[in-house]
C-alpha positions as CSV (number, residue, x, y, z in Angstrom):
1,M,-38.6,-34.1,51.6
2,P,-39.8,-30.7,50.2
3,R,-37.1,-28.5,48.7
4,V,-36.2,-25.4,50.6
5,E,-36.4,-22.2,48.5
6,S,-33.1,-20.4,48.3
7,V,-32.7,-16.8,49.1
8,P,-31.5,-14.8,46.1
9,L,-29.3,-12.5,48.2
10,T,-27.2,-15.2,49.7
11,K,-27.5,-18.3,47.6
12,P,-25.5,-17.1,44.5
13,A,-22.7,-15.9,46.7
14,A,-22.4,-19.3,48.2
15,S,-22.6,-21.3,45.0
16,S,-21.1,-18.9,42.3
17,D,-17.7,-20.6,42.5
18,P,-17.8,-24.4,42.2
19,L,-14.8,-24.7,44.5
20,L,-16.8,-23.1,47.3
21,I,-19.7,-25.6,47.3
22,P,-19.9,-27.3,50.8
23,P,-19.6,-31.0,51.1
24,Q,-22.9,-32.9,50.8
25,H,-24.7,-34.2,53.9
26,P,-25.0,-38.0,54.1
27,N,-28.8,-37.8,54.2
28,V,-28.8,-35.8,51.0
29,L,-26.6,-38.4,49.3
30,K,-29.0,-41.1,50.6
31,R,-32.0,-39.4,49.1
32,N,-30.2,-39.0,45.8
33,Q,-29.6,-42.7,45.8
34,C,-33.3,-43.4,46.6
35,R,-34.3,-41.3,43.6
36,R,-31.9,-43.1,41.2
37,R,-33.1,-46.5,42.4
38,K,-36.8,-45.5,42.6
39,L,-37.1,-46.6,46.2
40,R,-39.8,-45.7,48.7
41,P,-39.8,-42.3,50.4
42,C,-37.3,-41.6,53.1
43,S,-38.3,-41.8,56.8
44,T,-38.1,-38.1,57.2
45,C,-40.8,-37.5,54.5
46,V,-42.9,-40.3,56.0
47,R,-42.9,-38.7,59.5
48,S,-43.6,-35.2,58.0
49,H,-46.5,-36.6,56.1
50,A,-47.9,-38.4,59.2
51,H,-47.6,-35.2,61.2
52,A,-49.4,-33.2,58.5
53,V,-52.3,-35.7,58.4
54,S,-52.8,-35.8,62.2
55,H,-52.7,-32.0,62.6
56,A,-54.5,-30.9,59.5
57,P,-57.5,-28.6,60.0
58,P,-60.9,-30.0,58.9
59,G,-61.5,-29.7,55.2
60,T,-57.8,-29.4,54.2
61,G,-56.7,-31.7,51.4
62,V,-53.7,-33.7,52.4
63,P,-52.0,-36.1,49.9
64,S,-52.5,-39.7,50.6
65,K,-48.8,-40.5,50.1
66,P,-45.8,-38.5,51.1
67,D,-44.3,-36.4,48.2
68,C,-40.6,-36.8,48.6
69,T,-38.6,-34.1,46.7
70,F,-34.9,-34.7,46.2
71,D,-32.1,-32.1,45.8
72,E,-30.4,-31.7,42.4
73,I,-27.2,-33.8,41.9
74,A,-24.3,-31.5,42.6
75,E,-22.0,-31.1,39.6
76,A,-18.4,-31.7,40.3
77,P,-16.2,-28.6,39.9
78,K,-14.1,-30.3,37.2
79,N,-17.1,-31.0,35.0
80,K,-18.5,-27.5,35.4
81,Y,-15.1,-26.0,34.4
82,E,-15.0,-28.3,31.3
83,R,-18.5,-27.3,30.3
84,L,-17.7,-23.6,30.6
85,E,-14.5,-23.9,28.7
86,N,-16.3,-25.8,25.9
87,R,-18.9,-23.1,25.7
88,I,-16.3,-20.3,25.6
89,A,-14.4,-22.1,22.8
90,E,-17.6,-22.5,20.8
91,L,-18.5,-18.8,21.1
92,E,-14.9,-17.8,20.1
93,S,-15.1,-20.0,17.1
94,L,-18.5,-18.5,16.0
95,L,-17.1,-15.0,16.5
96,R,-14.0,-15.7,14.5
97,Q,-16.0,-17.1,11.6
98,K,-18.2,-14.0,11.7
99,D,-15.2,-11.6,11.6
100,Q,-13.6,-13.5,8.7
101,A,-16.9,-13.4,6.7
102,L,-17.3,-9.7,7.4
103,L,-13.7,-8.9,6.5
104,H,-14.0,-10.8,3.2
105,S,-17.2,-9.0,2.5
106,A,-15.5,-5.6,3.3
107,Q,-12.6,-6.4,1.0
108,N,-15.0,-7.1,-1.9
109,K,-16.7,-3.8,-1.2
110,L,-13.4,-2.0,-1.2
111,S,-12.3,-3.3,-4.6
112,P,-11.3,-0.7,-7.2
113,S,-14.6,-1.2,-8.9
114,G,-16.4,-0.4,-5.6
115,I,-15.9,2.7,-3.5
116,L,-12.7,3.8,-5.2
117,Q,-14.4,5.8,-7.9
118,P,-12.2,8.9,-8.4
119,R,-13.9,12.3,-8.5
120,P,-12.5,15.3,-10.3
121,F,-11.2,18.2,-8.3
122,N,-13.4,21.2,-7.9
123,E,-11.4,24.3,-6.9
124,A,-14.5,26.2,-5.8
125,Q,-15.7,23.4,-3.6
126,N,-14.6,23.2,0.0
127,F,-13.7,19.9,1.6
128,P,-16.5,18.8,3.9
129,E,-16.3,16.7,7.0
130,F,-15.7,13.1,6.2
131,I,-18.9,11.3,7.2
132,P,-19.3,7.9,5.4
133,A,-22.7,7.0,4.2
134,T,-22.5,3.5,5.6
135,V,-20.0,2.0,7.9
136,P,-19.9,-1.8,7.9
137,S,-19.9,-3.6,11.2
138,Y,-16.8,-5.6,12.0
139,G,-18.0,-7.2,15.2
140,L,-16.8,-4.3,17.3
141,D,-20.1,-3.7,19.0
142,L,-18.5,-2.6,22.3
143,T,-16.2,0.4,22.9
144,W,-13.3,-0.3,25.2
145,P,-13.2,1.8,28.4
146,G,-10.6,4.5,28.0
147,W,-10.9,4.7,24.2
148,P,-9.0,7.9,23.0
149,P,-11.7,10.5,22.5
150,Q,-10.1,12.0,19.4
151,L,-9.9,8.7,17.5
152,P,-12.9,7.7,15.3
153,P,-15.2,5.0,16.7
154,P,-13.7,1.5,16.7
155,D,-15.7,0.3,13.7
156,L,-14.8,3.4,11.5
157,L,-11.2,3.2,12.7
158,K,-10.9,-0.5,11.7
159,H,-12.5,0.3,8.3
160,L,-9.9,3.0,7.6
161,V,-7.1,0.7,8.8
162,E,-8.2,-2.0,6.4
163,V,-8.5,0.5,3.5
164,F,-5.0,1.7,4.3
165,F,-3.5,-1.8,4.2
166,V,-5.5,-2.8,1.1
167,F,-4.7,0.2,-1.1
168,H,-1.6,2.0,0.0
169,P,1.4,0.5,-1.9
170,H,3.8,0.6,1.1
171,A,1.5,-0.1,4.0
172,S,2.3,-3.8,4.3
173,R,6.0,-3.1,4.3
174,L,5.8,-0.6,7.2
175,F,3.8,-2.9,9.4
176,H,3.4,-6.6,9.9
177,V,-0.3,-6.7,9.1
178,P,-1.4,-9.8,11.2
179,T,0.5,-8.5,14.3
180,F,-0.9,-4.9,13.8
181,M,-4.5,-6.1,13.4
182,S,-4.2,-8.3,16.5
183,T,-2.9,-5.4,18.6
184,L,-5.7,-3.2,17.3
185,S,-8.2,-5.5,18.9
186,L,-6.8,-5.0,22.3
187,P,-8.2,-2.5,24.8
188,A,-6.9,1.0,24.3
189,S,-5.2,0.9,27.7
190,H,-3.2,-2.2,26.8
191,P,0.6,-1.5,26.4
192,K,0.6,-3.3,23.0
193,F,-2.2,-1.2,21.6
194,P,-0.9,0.9,18.6
195,A,0.3,4.4,19.4
196,T,-2.4,7.0,18.7
197,P,-0.1,9.0,16.3
198,I,0.1,6.0,14.1
199,L,-3.7,5.5,14.1
200,H,-4.3,9.2,13.4
201,G,-1.9,9.1,10.6
202,I,-3.6,6.0,9.1
203,C,-6.9,7.8,9.3
204,A,-5.4,10.8,7.4
205,V,-3.9,8.6,4.6
206,G,-6.7,6.1,4.5
207,S,-9.2,8.9,3.8
208,L,-7.5,9.4,0.4
209,Y,-8.9,6.0,-0.7
210,T,-12.5,6.6,0.4
211,A,-15.4,8.1,-1.6
212,A,-15.1,11.4,0.2
213,D,-14.7,14.7,-1.8
214,P,-11.1,15.7,-2.4
215,F,-9.2,18.7,-1.2
216,P,-9.4,22.0,-3.2
217,D,-6.2,22.8,-5.1
218,E,-4.6,25.2,-2.6
219,I,-0.9,25.3,-2.1
220,F,-1.1,27.4,1.1
221,L,-4.1,25.3,2.4
222,E,-3.8,26.3,6.1
223,R,-3.4,30.0,5.5
224,L,-6.5,30.2,3.3
225,R,-8.5,28.1,5.7
226,V,-7.7,30.4,8.6
227,K,-8.6,33.5,6.5
228,E,-11.9,32.0,5.4
229,Q,-12.6,30.5,8.8
230,R,-13.1,27.0,7.4
231,P,-12.9,23.9,9.6
232,D,-10.2,21.3,9.1
233,S,-11.1,18.3,7.0
234,F,-11.2,14.9,8.5
235,A,-7.8,14.0,7.0
236,E,-6.2,17.3,8.0
237,R,-7.5,17.1,11.5
238,H,-6.0,13.7,12.0
239,A,-2.7,14.6,10.4
240,K,-2.4,17.4,13.0
241,L,-3.3,15.1,15.8
242,A,-0.7,12.6,14.6
243,K,1.9,15.4,14.4
244,E,1.1,16.6,17.9
245,G,1.0,13.1,19.3
246,A,4.3,12.2,17.7
247,E,6.0,15.3,19.0
248,R,4.8,14.6,22.5
249,M,5.9,11.0,22.5
250,N,9.3,12.0,21.1
251,T,9.7,14.6,23.8
252,L,8.9,12.0,26.5
253,G,11.1,9.3,24.8
254,E,8.2,6.8,24.6
255,N,7.6,4.3,21.8
256,L,10.3,6.0,19.6
257,F,10.1,3.4,16.8
258,Q,6.3,3.9,16.6
259,V,7.0,7.7,16.5
260,F,9.3,6.9,13.5
261,Q,6.5,4.9,11.8
262,A,4.0,7.7,12.4
263,N,6.4,10.2,10.9
264,I,6.7,8.1,7.8
265,I,2.9,8.0,7.4
266,L,2.8,11.7,7.8
267,T,5.5,12.1,5.1
268,W,3.3,10.0,2.8
269,F,0.3,12.2,3.6
270,Y,2.1,15.5,3.0
271,W,4.0,14.1,-0.1
272,S,0.7,13.2,-1.7
273,H,-0.5,16.8,-1.1
274,G,2.8,18.4,-2.1
275,R,3.1,20.2,1.3
276,W,5.8,20.2,3.9
277,I,7.5,17.3,2.2
278,F,11.1,18.5,2.5
279,L,10.7,19.2,6.3
280,W,9.0,15.9,7.1
281,S,11.2,13.7,4.9
282,A,14.3,15.3,6.3
283,H,13.1,15.0,9.9
284,T,12.1,11.4,9.4
285,T,15.4,10.4,7.8
286,R,17.4,12.1,10.5
287,L,15.4,10.4,13.2
288,A,16.6,7.0,11.9
289,V,20.2,7.9,12.9
290,P,19.8,7.9,16.7
291,L,17.5,4.9,16.4
292,G,20.3,3.1,14.7
293,L,18.2,2.0,11.8
294,Y,20.6,3.1,9.1
295,M,23.3,0.5,9.9
296,C,23.5,-3.1,10.9
297,P,26.2,-5.1,12.7
298,P,29.2,-5.4,12.2
299,F,29.4,-2.0,10.6
300,H,29.3,0.2,13.7
301,S,31.6,3.1,14.3
302,I,35.0,2.4,15.8
303,T,34.8,5.5,18.0
304,K,34.9,4.8,21.7
305,S,31.7,6.3,23.1
306,E,29.5,5.7,26.1
307,R,26.4,6.2,23.9
308,P,25.1,3.0,22.4
309,P,24.6,2.8,18.6
310,S,20.8,2.9,19.1
311,I,18.7,4.6,21.8
312,I,16.0,1.9,21.5
313,S,16.3,-1.6,22.7
314,P,17.2,-4.4,20.3
315,A,14.5,-6.2,18.3
316,R,12.9,-9.0,20.2
317,S,12.0,-11.1,17.2
318,V,12.8,-11.6,13.5
319,I,9.5,-9.9,12.5
320,E,10.4,-6.8,14.6
321,D,13.9,-6.7,13.2
322,E,12.6,-6.9,9.6
323,T,9.9,-4.3,10.3
324,R,12.6,-1.8,11.5
325,R,14.7,-2.4,8.4
326,N,11.7,-1.9,6.1
327,A,10.8,1.3,7.9
328,F,14.2,2.7,7.4
329,W,14.2,2.0,3.7
330,L,10.7,3.5,3.3
331,S,11.9,6.7,4.9
332,Y,15.0,6.6,2.6
333,A,12.7,6.1,-0.4
334,V,10.4,9.1,0.1
335,E,13.4,11.4,0.9
336,R,15.2,10.3,-2.4
337,E,12.0,10.6,-4.4
338,H,11.4,14.1,-3.3
339,G,15.1,14.9,-4.0
340,C,14.5,14.3,-7.7
341,S,12.7,17.6,-8.0
342,N,15.4,19.9,-6.5
343,G,19.1,20.4,-6.1
344,W,19.2,20.5,-2.4
345,A,21.5,18.4,-0.2
346,Q,20.2,15.1,1.0
347,S,19.6,14.5,4.7
348,L,21.6,11.3,4.9
349,D,24.7,10.4,2.8
350,D,24.7,7.1,1.1
351,Q,28.2,6.5,2.3
352,D,26.9,6.5,5.9
353,I,24.3,3.8,5.2
354,S,25.5,0.2,6.1
355,Q,22.2,-1.6,6.1
356,L,21.0,-4.9,4.5
357,L,18.6,-4.7,1.6
358,P,15.1,-5.8,2.4
359,T,14.1,-9.3,1.2
360,L,12.7,-12.5,2.5
361,V,15.9,-14.5,2.9
362,P,18.3,-15.0,5.8
363,P,20.6,-12.0,6.4
364,S,23.7,-14.1,5.4
365,E,22.3,-14.4,1.9
366,R,21.4,-10.7,1.4
367,Q,23.2,-7.9,-0.3
368,W,24.5,-4.8,1.6
369,A,23.5,-1.4,0.4
370,H,27.1,-0.2,0.3
371,S,28.4,-3.1,-1.8
372,R,30.1,-2.0,-5.0
373,D,28.2,-4.5,-7.2
374,V,24.7,-3.9,-5.6
375,L,23.4,-2.1,-8.7
376,Y,25.0,-4.6,-11.2
377,F,24.2,-8.0,-9.5
378,H,20.6,-9.1,-8.7
379,P,20.5,-12.6,-7.3
380,E,17.4,-14.4,-8.4
381,D,16.7,-16.1,-5.1
382,S,17.3,-13.0,-2.9
383,T,15.8,-10.2,-5.0
384,D,12.2,-9.1,-5.0
385,S,10.3,-6.1,-6.4
386,F,10.8,-4.1,-3.3
387,G,14.5,-4.7,-3.3
388,L,14.7,-3.5,-6.9
389,Y,12.7,-0.5,-6.0
390,I,15.2,0.4,-3.3
391,K,18.1,-0.2,-5.7
392,G,16.6,2.1,-8.2
393,L,16.4,4.9,-5.6
394,I,20.1,4.2,-4.6
395,L,21.0,4.8,-8.3
396,V,19.0,8.0,-8.4
397,S,20.6,9.1,-5.2
398,K,24.1,8.6,-6.6
399,I,23.3,10.7,-9.6
400,K,21.9,13.5,-7.5
401,T,24.9,13.5,-5.3
402,F,27.2,13.6,-8.4
403,N,25.4,16.6,-9.8
404,A,25.3,18.4,-6.4
405,R,29.0,17.9,-5.6
406,F,30.6,18.1,-9.0
407,R,31.7,21.7,-8.8
408,S,33.1,21.5,-5.3
409,K,35.0,18.3,-6.1
410,H,36.4,19.7,-9.3
411,F,37.5,22.8,-7.4
412,S,39.3,20.6,-4.8
413,G,41.1,18.7,-7.6
414,D,39.2,15.3,-7.2
415,N,40.5,13.2,-10.1
416,S,37.2,11.3,-10.4
417,V,35.4,14.4,-11.8
418,V,38.2,15.9,-14.0
419,P,38.1,14.9,-17.7
420,P,41.5,13.8,-19.1
421,E,41.5,16.4,-21.8
422,A,40.2,19.3,-19.7
423,L,42.1,22.6,-20.0
424,G,42.4,25.2,-17.4
425,N,40.6,28.0,-19.2
426,E,37.9,26.0,-21.0
427,P,34.5,25.0,-19.5
428,V,34.6,21.6,-18.1
429,D,32.3,18.9,-19.6
430,P,31.5,16.3,-16.8
431,R,30.7,13.7,-19.4
432,G,34.3,12.9,-19.9
433,S,35.1,12.3,-16.2
434,Q,35.5,8.9,-14.7
435,A,32.6,9.3,-12.3
436,F,30.2,10.3,-15.0
437,I,31.2,7.4,-17.2
438,E,30.8,4.9,-14.3
439,L,27.3,6.3,-13.5
440,D,26.3,6.1,-17.2
441,Q,27.3,2.5,-17.3
442,I,25.3,1.7,-14.2
443,V,22.2,3.4,-15.7
444,S,22.6,1.5,-19.0
445,S,22.9,-1.9,-17.2
446,F,20.0,-1.3,-14.7
447,N,17.2,-2.6,-16.9
448,R,14.8,-5.5,-17.3
449,N,17.3,-7.6,-19.2
450,N,19.5,-7.8,-16.2
451,F,16.7,-8.3,-13.7
452,P,15.8,-11.8,-12.5
453,P,13.4,-13.6,-14.9
454,H,10.5,-13.4,-12.5
455,L,10.9,-9.6,-12.3
456,R,11.0,-8.6,-15.9
457,N,7.4,-7.6,-16.3
458,P,5.6,-5.4,-13.8
459,I,2.2,-6.2,-15.2
460,L,0.9,-9.8,-15.3
461,D,-2.8,-10.6,-16.0
462,N,-3.9,-7.1,-15.4
463,V,-2.2,-7.1,-12.0
464,V,0.3,-4.3,-11.5
465,D,3.3,-4.8,-9.1
466,N,3.5,-1.3,-7.6
467,H,7.1,-1.6,-6.5
468,L,8.3,-3.3,-9.7
469,Y,6.5,-0.7,-11.9
470,T,8.2,2.1,-10.1
471,A,11.6,0.3,-10.3
472,F,11.2,0.2,-14.1
473,L,10.6,4.0,-14.1
474,L,13.7,4.8,-12.0
475,P,16.5,4.0,-14.5
476,H,14.9,6.4,-17.0
477,I,14.6,9.1,-14.4
478,A,18.2,8.5,-13.5
479,C,19.2,8.9,-17.2
480,I,17.3,12.2,-17.5
481,L,18.9,13.6,-14.3
482,L,22.3,12.6,-15.5
483,H,22.2,13.7,-19.1
484,D,19.7,16.6,-19.2
485,P,22.1,19.3,-18.0
486,H,24.4,18.5,-20.9
487,A,21.9,18.1,-23.7
488,E,22.4,20.6,-26.5
489,V,19.9,21.5,-29.2
490,E,22.4,23.5,-31.3
491,R,24.8,20.7,-31.8
492,S,23.9,18.0,-34.2
493,G,24.1,14.4,-32.8
494,C,24.1,15.3,-29.1
495,M,24.2,12.0,-27.3
496,S,22.8,13.4,-24.1
497,A,19.8,14.8,-26.0
498,L,19.3,11.4,-27.6
499,K,19.5,9.6,-24.3
500,I,16.9,11.8,-22.5
501,L,14.6,11.4,-25.5
502,T,15.0,7.6,-25.3
503,A,14.3,7.7,-21.5
504,A,11.2,10.0,-22.0
505,R,9.8,7.6,-24.6
506,A,10.5,4.6,-22.4
507,I,8.5,6.3,-19.6
508,L,5.7,6.9,-22.1
509,D,5.7,3.2,-23.0
510,L,5.3,2.3,-19.4
511,I,2.3,4.7,-19.2
512,Y,0.8,3.0,-22.2
513,D,1.3,-0.4,-20.6
514,V,-0.5,0.4,-17.3
515,S,-3.2,2.3,-19.2
516,N,-4.1,-0.8,-21.2
517,T,-5.1,-2.7,-18.1
518,S,-8.1,-2.5,-15.9
519,F,-5.9,-1.4,-13.0
520,D,-6.9,1.9,-11.3
521,I,-3.8,4.1,-11.8
522,T,-4.8,6.3,-8.9
523,L,-3.5,3.5,-6.7
524,L,0.1,3.9,-8.0
525,D,2.8,5.3,-5.9
526,S,2.7,9.1,-5.8
527,F,6.2,9.2,-7.3
528,C,4.9,7.8,-10.5
529,S,3.2,11.1,-11.4
530,V,6.6,12.8,-10.8
531,C,8.3,10.4,-13.2
532,W,5.6,10.9,-15.8
533,F,5.9,14.7,-15.4
534,L,9.7,14.6,-15.9
535,G,9.2,12.5,-19.1
536,G,6.6,15.0,-20.3
537,R,8.9,17.9,-19.6
538,V,11.6,16.4,-21.8
539,L,9.1,16.0,-24.6
540,I,8.1,19.6,-24.3
541,R,11.7,20.6,-25.1
542,F,11.6,18.5,-28.2
543,L,8.3,19.9,-29.2
544,Q,9.6,23.4,-28.8
545,A,12.6,22.5,-31.0
546,A,10.3,20.9,-33.6
547,L,8.1,24.0,-33.7
548,D,11.2,26.1,-34.4
549,S,12.3,23.9,-37.2
550,R,8.7,23.5,-38.5
551,E,8.7,19.7,-38.5
552,T,5.0,19.0,-38.9
553,D,5.2,15.2,-38.4
554,Q,7.2,15.5,-35.2
555,I,4.9,18.2,-33.9
556,I,1.9,16.0,-34.2
557,T,3.6,13.0,-32.7
558,L,5.1,14.9,-29.8
559,R,1.9,16.8,-29.2
560,T,-0.1,13.5,-29.1
561,E,2.4,11.9,-26.7
562,L,2.3,15.0,-24.4
563,D,-1.5,15.0,-24.3
564,F,-1.6,11.3,-23.3
565,I,0.9,12.0,-20.5
566,H,-1.2,14.9,-19.4
567,I,-4.4,12.9,-19.4
568,S,-2.7,10.1,-17.4
569,I,-1.4,12.5,-14.7
570,A,-4.7,14.3,-14.5
571,K,-6.4,10.9,-13.9
572,I,-4.2,10.2,-10.9
573,G,-4.9,13.8,-9.9
574,Q,-8.6,12.9,-9.5
575,R,-7.5,11.4,-6.2
576,I,-4.0,12.6,-5.4
577,P,-3.6,16.4,-5.1
578,L,0.1,16.2,-6.0
579,A,-0.6,14.7,-9.4
580,Y,-3.4,17.2,-10.0
581,R,-0.8,20.0,-9.6
582,F,1.7,18.3,-11.8
583,S,-1.0,18.0,-14.5
584,K,-1.6,21.7,-14.3
585,M,2.2,22.4,-14.3
586,L,2.6,20.3,-17.5
587,K,-0.3,22.1,-19.2
588,D,1.0,25.5,-18.3
589,L,4.5,24.6,-19.4
590,I,3.3,23.5,-22.8
591,K,1.5,26.8,-23.2
592,K,4.5,28.8,-22.0
593,R,7.1,27.0,-24.2
594,C,5.0,26.1,-27.2
595,G,2.2,28.6,-27.3
596,N,-1.3,27.8,-28.5
597,L,-1.3,24.4,-30.3
598,H,-5.0,24.0,-30.7
599,A,-4.7,24.5,-34.5
600,V,-2.8,21.2,-34.7
601,E,-5.0,18.2,-35.0
602,F,-4.1,15.3,-32.8
603,D,-5.6,12.2,-31.1
604,P,-4.2,11.7,-27.6
605,Y,-5.1,8.0,-27.7
606,I,-3.0,7.1,-30.8
607,R,0.1,5.2,-29.8
608,F,3.2,6.1,-31.7
609,G,6.0,3.5,-31.8
610,H,4.9,1.4,-28.8
611,D,4.0,-1.9,-30.4
612,N,6.7,-2.1,-33.0
613,R,9.3,0.1,-31.3
614,S,9.5,2.4,-34.4
615,H,11.3,5.3,-32.7
616,G,14.8,5.6,-34.1
617,S,16.0,6.7,-30.7
618,V,14.4,3.7,-29.0
619,Q,16.1,1.3,-31.5
620,L,19.4,3.0,-30.7
621,Y,18.8,2.7,-27.0
622,D,18.5,-1.1,-27.3
623,Q,21.8,-1.2,-29.2
624,M,23.8,1.1,-26.9
625,N,26.7,-0.4,-24.8
626,E,28.3,1.0,-21.8
627,T,29.9,4.2,-23.1
628,P,28.8,6.7,-25.8
629,S,32.0,6.1,-27.8
630,S,31.1,2.5,-28.3
631,I,27.9,3.2,-30.2
632,P,28.3,1.7,-33.8
633,S,25.9,3.9,-35.7
634,I,23.3,6.6,-35.3
635,P,20.1,6.7,-37.4
636,P,19.9,9.9,-39.5
637,R,16.6,10.9,-37.9
638,A,18.2,10.9,-34.5
639,L,20.9,13.3,-35.6
640,N,18.3,16.0,-36.4
641,P,19.1,19.1,-34.3
642,T,15.5,19.2,-33.1
643,Y,16.3,16.3,-30.7
644,G,18.2,18.3,-28.1
645,C,16.6,19.8,-24.9
646,G,17.1,21.0,-21.4
647,L,15.2,20.2,-18.3
648,D,14.9,23.3,-16.2
649,I,11.6,25.1,-16.2
C-alpha cells in the first residue's frame, strides 16, 4: 500500500513525544509481518492495482505487479529514550574531554615563563584599557540569558578566574576551587551562581597577573584621574563595581558571606596598590564579628541575648565550614600584615578570637588560636604551611599589641610590664619586664628548628611554598618590631641592636634563597616586599653608623646588601605597585641617611656570609637561648658601637 505523505504542520506535533504515539492498527501490523516474511502483497494493494489497471487512460504506464509499500516499524518509547540518553552521555563525555584539554593548554600558557613577563613601571605612561591580544576559548560559545552586562564575556571571565586561582597565593584558601568552577558554569540567573561582587573583584586582582601594562605610580590615583579626565582602567573599574555591589548586597542582607569574601579580595587589591588598605582591612575584619566567624563552639558568650552568635545560617557541609574558617583567617592575616607598618590599634583583639587553626585534620585534633602553647607546639600531623603562616601573624600581632599598650598598662600598674628594678623617677626599660621576656622567648623559639621536619625548607626543587616562605620571614619581623625601639648605637654591646641586625641578615638570606631559583618572585605575597623593606631599613641604620665611624669594609658590605634588597624589591615592583613604592622609599632613605655613596665600589650580586654563615651576629643568633642574660659570649666584632640602630624613618 502506498505511504501517505505526512503534513509537516501536524505530524511532528503528533509524534514528537514517544508517549503520544497512537496504537498501531491491526492491518499495519499485518503488513509489517508480510514485509519481514517476504510474503505476497496484501489484498488492499492487489485491489488498488486492479482498479488502476482497469481505469487507466490509454497510454498510461501501469506496473504489472502491485507495489506494496509498508510503514516503518514504530520504535518503542523505552528504546527511543535509551537511544537519546546514550547520545546525550556521549556528547557530554566529548565536551568534558574538550574542556579538560583546553584547561590544560591554558595552564601551560599561563606558566611564569609565558604571559607573566613583568614590565617595568613607566610613570609617564597612562594605564590603558585592558584588552587581551588573544583570549583562548574554553567551550563557552554561548552566553547565558541574563548575563550581567558589566561583567566581561564568559570566556574572558573564566580566563581571569583561572589566572586568579593559578597565581594568587591565597586564592585556593578563600574558595573551594572545584565547587567555585562548577557554580561558575551555571546560568547567571541560577541562585548558586557566584555573586557579582566576587567576580568583579577577581577580575580586578586577576588583571595583575596578565600581560597588560601596569598602573602609573600615583598615590592619589583617583584624584589625578579626575583632574586629567582619564578613564578608569580595567582593574579599577571592576574594583569599583565590586565595592558598589558588595555595599548593595550588604544593605539588603543578601549573601553576606559572599560579601565578606568580596571584601577580602578588594583588600588584596588595594593592599597590592597601597591604597585604602586600613579602611578595607578594618571593615573586613569587623564584618567577621556579626557573621560569627571569629569564634567556634563551645566558646560563645555567656551573655543572655536574643541575638544569635551569627547572623548567617550554619554551614551546610564540611567544605563550607572550612571555607568560612579560612576566610576569617585570611581577613585576619591582611589586617595584621598591614599593622606592621603603623602604631594604630587593631580592629579585632586577639583575646576575642576563639577559632580553630586552619588545617586538614578533624576539629578534635586541631589547635585553638587562644591556646597558651600555640606558638611553641607544632604537631607534625596537624600543621601545614598555612597554619604556620597564621601562627607567625599571631606572634607579630602580640608584639604589636605589647608596643601599643605598654605605656597605658605601665601607668595603670600592670605588673607584667613593670621591670623589677624600675625606679619611680627613671625612664622605664621594657626589656626587663615579664611580658617582654616572654615575647622574646617566643620569638627565639619560633624558627625552623622547632617546625615539623616537612616544613623546615620553604624551597624544594625550585618550587617555593608561598605560605611557608612568608612564615619564615615573620619571626624576624617580630624580632625587629620588638627590639628596634630599644636598640642604641651609643652603648657598646647593645643586645637589641645585635638582634635586629641578626634578623635583618636572616631576611637577606631568605632573599638570596628565593633569588637563586627560577621562581618568579613577583608571585610572592605582597607582604614579602614589606618584610624585605623592614630588613633593608635596619641595614640602613647600620650603614649610617659605619659611615660615621669610617669602617670601610662594613660600608662596602652593607652597601652591597642594601643594593641587593633594593633590586629584589624593585623586581617585585615591576608587577605590584606596593613593592615599587617600597623600592623608591628604600632608595630615598639611603640617600637621606647616608648621602651619595656612588664613590664606593660595590657589586650587588656578591653574597656576604650566606653560604658559610660568616656574620658574627648570625653565629651568635644560632647560639642564643631564651633570655639575653643567658648568652655565653659575644664576638668582639658584634660589640662594635656601629651595630646599633633605630627603625623609625
